[in-house]
N, CA, C and O atoms as a GROMACS GRO file, in nm:
protein
  284
    1MET      N    1   1.725  -1.246  -1.538
    1MET     CA    2   1.729  -1.222  -1.395
    1MET      C    3   1.637  -1.103  -1.362
    1MET      O    4   1.648  -0.997  -1.424
    2SER      N    5   1.550  -1.121  -1.267
    2SER     CA    6   1.457  -1.013  -1.232
    2SER      C    7   1.526  -0.911  -1.142
    2SER      O    8   1.613  -0.947  -1.062
    3PRO      N    9   1.487  -0.785  -1.155
    3PRO     CA   10   1.552  -0.682  -1.072
    3PRO      C   11   1.516  -0.698  -0.925
    3PRO      O   12   1.408  -0.746  -0.891
    4THR      N   13   1.607  -0.655  -0.841
    4THR     CA   14   1.580  -0.660  -0.697
    4THR      C   15   1.480  -0.549  -0.662
    4THR      O   16   1.478  -0.444  -0.727
    5PRO      N   17   1.399  -0.572  -0.561
    5PRO     CA   18   1.306  -0.466  -0.521
    5PRO      C   19   1.381  -0.346  -0.466
    5PRO      O   20   1.492  -0.360  -0.415
    6PRO      N   21   1.322  -0.228  -0.477
    6PRO     CA   22   1.390  -0.110  -0.426
    6PRO      C   23   1.399  -0.113  -0.274
    6PRO      O   24   1.315  -0.172  -0.206
    7SER      N   25   1.502  -0.050  -0.222
    7SER     CA   26   1.514  -0.036  -0.077
    7SER      C   27   1.405   0.060  -0.029
    7SER      O   28   1.339   0.125  -0.110
    8LYS      N   29   1.386   0.068   0.099
    8LYS     CA   30   1.286   0.160   0.154
    8LYS      C   31   1.316   0.304   0.114
    8LYS      O   32   1.225   0.382   0.085
    9HIS      N   33   1.444   0.339   0.112
    9HIS     CA   34   1.484   0.475   0.076
    9HIS      C   35   1.459   0.504  -0.072
    9HIS      O   36   1.411   0.611  -0.108
   10GLU      N   37   1.491   0.407  -0.157
   10GLU     CA   38   1.465   0.424  -0.300
   10GLU      C   39   1.315   0.435  -0.327
   10GLU      O   40   1.271   0.519  -0.406
   11LEU      N   41   1.237   0.349  -0.261
   11LEU     CA   42   1.092   0.352  -0.280
   11LEU      C   43   1.033   0.484  -0.231
   11LEU      O   44   0.945   0.540  -0.296
   12ALA      N   45   1.080   0.532  -0.118
   12ALA     CA   46   1.032   0.660  -0.066
   12ALA      C   47   1.063   0.772  -0.164
   12ALA      O   48   0.978   0.859  -0.188
   13LEU      N   49   1.182   0.772  -0.222
   13LEU     CA   50   1.218   0.874  -0.321
   13LEU      C   51   1.132   0.862  -0.446
   13LEU      O   52   1.085   0.962  -0.499
   14MET      N   53   1.110   0.740  -0.493
   14MET     CA   54   1.027   0.719  -0.610
   14MET      C   55   0.885   0.768  -0.586
   14MET      O   56   0.825   0.831  -0.673
   15ILE      N   57   0.830   0.738  -0.470
   15ILE     CA   58   0.695   0.782  -0.437
   15ILE      C   59   0.690   0.934  -0.433
   15ILE      O   60   0.596   0.995  -0.485
   16TRP      N   61   0.789   0.996  -0.371
   16TRP     CA   62   0.791   1.143  -0.364
   16TRP      C   63   0.799   1.203  -0.504
   16TRP      O   64   0.728   1.299  -0.535
   17VAL      N   65   0.885   1.146  -0.589
   17VAL     CA   66   0.901   1.196  -0.726
   17VAL      C   67   0.769   1.184  -0.803
   17VAL      O   68   0.741   1.266  -0.890
   18ALA      N   69   0.690   1.084  -0.773
   18ALA     CA   70   0.561   1.066  -0.841
   18ALA      C   71   0.452   1.153  -0.779
   18ALA      O   72   0.372   1.213  -0.852
   19VAL      N   73   0.447   1.160  -0.647
   19VAL     CA   74   0.335   1.226  -0.578
   19VAL      C   75   0.345   1.378  -0.583
   19VAL      O   76   0.245   1.445  -0.610
   20PHE      N   77   0.462   1.434  -0.558
   20PHE     CA   78   0.473   1.580  -0.548
   20PHE      C   79   0.429   1.651  -0.676
   20PHE      O   80   0.344   1.739  -0.669
   21PRO      N   81   0.483   1.615  -0.794
   21PRO     CA   82   0.437   1.686  -0.914
   21PRO      C   83   0.292   1.656  -0.948
   21PRO      O   84   0.221   1.743  -1.000
   22THR      N   85   0.246   1.534  -0.919
   22THR     CA   86   0.105   1.501  -0.946
   22THR      C   87   0.013   1.590  -0.863
   22THR      O   88  -0.082   1.647  -0.916
   23LEU      N   89   0.040   1.600  -0.734
   23LEU     CA   90  -0.044   1.685  -0.648
   23LEU      C   91  -0.033   1.832  -0.686
   23LEU      O   92  -0.132   1.905  -0.678
   24THR      N   93   0.084   1.876  -0.725
   24THR     CA   94   0.102   2.016  -0.766
   24THR      C   95   0.016   2.047  -0.888
   24THR      O   96  -0.057   2.147  -0.890
   25VAL      N   97   0.024   1.962  -0.989
   25VAL     CA   98  -0.055   1.985  -1.111
   25VAL      C   99  -0.204   1.976  -1.081
   25VAL      O  100  -0.282   2.058  -1.129
   26LEU      N  101  -0.245   1.878  -1.002
   26LEU     CA  102  -0.387   1.865  -0.969
   26LEU      C  103  -0.436   1.984  -0.888
   26LEU      O  104  -0.546   2.034  -0.911
   27ASN      N  105  -0.355   2.031  -0.794
   27ASN     CA  106  -0.394   2.149  -0.716
   27ASN      C  107  -0.414   2.270  -0.806
   27ASN      O  108  -0.513   2.342  -0.794
   28LEU      N  109  -0.319   2.292  -0.898
   28LEU     CA  110  -0.330   2.406  -0.988
   28LEU      C  111  -0.450   2.392  -1.082
   28LEU      O  112  -0.514   2.491  -1.117
   29THR      N  113  -0.479   2.270  -1.122
   29THR     CA  114  -0.588   2.245  -1.217
   29THR      C  115  -0.725   2.246  -1.150
   29THR      O  116  -0.820   2.304  -1.204
   30LEU      N  117  -0.736   2.182  -1.035
   30LEU     CA  118  -0.867   2.162  -0.974
   30LEU      C  119  -0.908   2.268  -0.872
   30LEU      O  120  -1.026   2.279  -0.841
   31THR      N  121  -0.814   2.345  -0.820
   31THR     CA  122  -0.847   2.443  -0.718
   31THR      C  123  -0.958   2.539  -0.761
   31THR      O  124  -1.047   2.567  -0.681
   32PRO      N  125  -0.956   2.592  -0.883
   32PRO     CA  126  -1.066   2.682  -0.921
   32PRO      C  127  -1.203   2.614  -0.916
   32PRO      O  128  -1.304   2.679  -0.886
   33HIS      N  129  -1.207   2.485  -0.944
   33HIS     CA  130  -1.334   2.412  -0.946
   33HIS      C  131  -1.378   2.370  -0.806
   33HIS      O  132  -1.496   2.344  -0.783
   34LEU      N  133  -1.284   2.363  -0.712
   34LEU     CA  134  -1.315   2.316  -0.577
   34LEU      C  135  -1.305   2.428  -0.473
   34LEU      O  136  -1.306   2.401  -0.353
   35ALA      N  137  -1.296   2.552  -0.518
   35ALA     CA  138  -1.269   2.665  -0.429
   35ALA      C  139  -1.368   2.676  -0.314
   35ALA      O  140  -1.328   2.706  -0.202
   36GLY      N  141  -1.494   2.654  -0.338
   36GLY     CA  142  -1.594   2.672  -0.233
   36GLY      C  143  -1.618   2.550  -0.147
   36GLY      O  144  -1.702   2.553  -0.057
   37GLN      N  145  -1.545   2.443  -0.172
   37GLN     CA  146  -1.568   2.317  -0.101
   37GLN      C  147  -1.483   2.310   0.027
   37GLN      O  148  -1.385   2.384   0.042
   38GLY      N  149  -1.522   2.224   0.116
   38GLY     CA  150  -1.449   2.205   0.241
   38GLY      C  151  -1.318   2.130   0.219
   38GLY      O  152  -1.296   2.068   0.115
   39THR      N  153  -1.234   2.137   0.319
   39THR     CA  154  -1.102   2.074   0.312
   39THR      C  155  -1.112   1.924   0.288
   39THR      O  156  -1.037   1.869   0.208
   40VAL      N  157  -1.202   1.858   0.358
   40VAL     CA  158  -1.213   1.711   0.347
   40VAL      C  159  -1.256   1.673   0.205
   40VAL      O  160  -1.201   1.579   0.149
   41LEU      N  161  -1.352   1.743   0.148
   41LEU     CA  162  -1.397   1.711   0.013
   41LEU      C  163  -1.286   1.739  -0.089
   41LEU      O  164  -1.264   1.658  -0.179
   42ARG      N  165  -1.217   1.852  -0.076
   42ARG     CA  166  -1.106   1.882  -0.167
   42ARG      C  167  -0.999   1.775  -0.159
   42ARG      O  168  -0.949   1.728  -0.262
   43THR      N  169  -0.964   1.735  -0.037
   43THR     CA  170  -0.863   1.631  -0.019
   43THR      C  171  -0.909   1.498  -0.077
   43THR      O  172  -0.830   1.427  -0.139
   44PHE      N  173  -1.036   1.465  -0.056
   44PHE     CA  174  -1.092   1.341  -0.110
   44PHE      C  175  -1.083   1.339  -0.262
   44PHE      O  176  -1.041   1.239  -0.321
   45VAL      N  177  -1.121   1.448  -0.326
   45VAL     CA  178  -1.116   1.455  -0.472
   45VAL      C  179  -0.972   1.445  -0.522
   45VAL      O  180  -0.943   1.369  -0.614
   46LEU      N  181  -0.881   1.520  -0.461
   46LEU     CA  182  -0.740   1.515  -0.502
   46LEU      C  183  -0.682   1.374  -0.486
   46LEU      O  184  -0.613   1.324  -0.575
   47ALA      N  185  -0.710   1.311  -0.373
   47ALA     CA  186  -0.657   1.175  -0.349
   47ALA      C  187  -0.719   1.075  -0.446
   47ALA      O  188  -0.650   0.986  -0.495
   48THR      N  189  -0.848   1.090  -0.474
   48THR     CA  190  -0.916   0.997  -0.564
   48THR      C  191  -0.860   1.007  -0.706
   48THR      O  192  -0.854   0.906  -0.777
   49VAL      N  193  -0.819   1.124  -0.747
   49VAL     CA  194  -0.760   1.142  -0.880
   49VAL      C  195  -0.611   1.107  -0.878
   49VAL      O  196  -0.562   1.043  -0.971
   50ALA      N  197  -0.539   1.147  -0.774
   50ALA     CA  198  -0.394   1.132  -0.770
   50ALA      C  199  -0.349   0.987  -0.752
   50ALA      O  200  -0.253   0.944  -0.816
   51VAL      N  201  -0.415   0.912  -0.669
   51VAL     CA  202  -0.368   0.776  -0.639
   51VAL      C  203  -0.362   0.688  -0.764
   51VAL      O  204  -0.260   0.624  -0.787
   52PRO      N  205  -0.468   0.680  -0.844
   52PRO     CA  206  -0.455   0.598  -0.966
   52PRO      C  207  -0.349   0.648  -1.063
   52PRO      O  208  -0.280   0.568  -1.126
   53ILE      N  209  -0.333   0.780  -1.075
   53ILE     CA  210  -0.229   0.834  -1.163
   53ILE      C  211  -0.092   0.787  -1.116
   53ILE      O  212  -0.010   0.743  -1.197
   54VAL      N  213  -0.068   0.795  -0.986
   54VAL     CA  214   0.062   0.757  -0.931
   54VAL      C  215   0.082   0.605  -0.940
   54VAL      O  216   0.187   0.560  -0.986
   55ILE      N  217  -0.016   0.527  -0.896
   55ILE     CA  218   0.001   0.382  -0.887
   55ILE      C  219   0.005   0.316  -1.024
   55ILE      O  220   0.092   0.232  -1.049
   56TYR      N  221  -0.087   0.353  -1.113
   56TYR     CA  222  -0.097   0.285  -1.242
   56TYR      C  223  -0.019   0.355  -1.354
   56TYR      O  224   0.016   0.292  -1.453
   57GLY      N  225   0.007   0.483  -1.338
   57GLY     CA  226   0.074   0.557  -1.444
   57GLY      C  227   0.221   0.583  -1.418
   57GLY      O  228   0.305   0.553  -1.503
   58LEU      N  229   0.252   0.638  -1.302
   58LEU     CA  230   0.389   0.684  -1.277
   58LEU      C  231   0.480   0.580  -1.212
   58LEU      O  232   0.596   0.567  -1.252
   59MET      N  233   0.430   0.507  -1.115
   59MET     CA  234   0.519   0.412  -1.045
   59MET      C  235   0.572   0.302  -1.136
   59MET      O  236   0.690   0.268  -1.125
   60PRO      N  237   0.492   0.244  -1.225
   60PRO     CA  238   0.552   0.144  -1.315
   60PRO      C  239   0.663   0.202  -1.400
   60PRO      O  240   0.764   0.135  -1.424
   61ARG      N  241   0.647   0.325  -1.446
   61ARG     CA  242   0.752   0.390  -1.526
   61ARG      C  243   0.876   0.415  -1.442
   61ARG      O  244   0.988   0.398  -1.490
   62LEU      N  245   0.857   0.456  -1.318
   62LEU     CA  246   0.973   0.479  -1.230
   62LEU      C  247   1.045   0.349  -1.198
   62LEU      O  248   1.168   0.347  -1.187
   63HIS      N  249   0.970   0.241  -1.182
   63HIS     CA  250   1.033   0.110  -1.158
   63HIS      C  251   1.115   0.066  -1.279
   63HIS      O  252   1.226   0.016  -1.264
   64ARG      N  253   1.060   0.086  -1.400
   64ARG     CA  254   1.136   0.053  -1.521
   64ARG      C  255   1.261   0.140  -1.534
   64ARG      O  256   1.367   0.090  -1.571
   65LEU      N  257   1.247   0.269  -1.505
   65LEU     CA  258   1.362   0.359  -1.511
   65LEU      C  259   1.468   0.316  -1.411
   65LEU      O  260   1.587   0.313  -1.443
   66ARG      N  261   1.427   0.282  -1.291
   66ARG     CA  262   1.521   0.236  -1.189
   66ARG      C  263   1.593   0.111  -1.236
   66ARG      O  264   1.714   0.098  -1.217
   67ALA      N  265   1.520   0.017  -1.296
   67ALA     CA  266   1.581  -0.107  -1.345
   67ALA      C  267   1.684  -0.077  -1.453
   67ALA      O  268   1.791  -0.137  -1.456
   68ARG      N  269   1.651   0.016  -1.544
   68ARG     CA  270   1.746   0.053  -1.651
   68ARG      C  271   1.871   0.117  -1.592
   68ARG      O  272   1.982   0.089  -1.637
   69ILE      N  273   1.853   0.202  -1.495
   69ILE     CA  274   1.967   0.270  -1.432
   69ILE      C  275   2.058   0.170  -1.362
   69ILE      O  276   2.180   0.182  -1.366
   70ARG      N  277   1.998   0.071  -1.298
   70ARG     CA  278   2.077  -0.027  -1.220
   70ARG      C  279   2.151  -0.126  -1.309
   70ARG      O  280   2.245  -0.191  -1.263
   71ARG      N  281   2.111  -0.139  -1.436
   71ARG     CA  282   2.181  -0.231  -1.528
   71ARG      C  283   2.314  -0.178  -1.570
   71ARG      O  284   2.385  -0.242  -1.646
   0.00000   0.00000   0.00000
């Protein structure tokens, strides 16, 4: 039996759990390298790096964890 999809609230929590630490680590890591750049460029770089990490790396793991917890 396949697991049910997460509710909107569960999905929002999962996304927050993935995005917040990812952006925090990236900000701490990349800020020295992007210090002289404009806000739009810094945001573009952070989003370009963060989105694949969250979508392909963290969200599948969180979905598996959620499925294990619900069993």
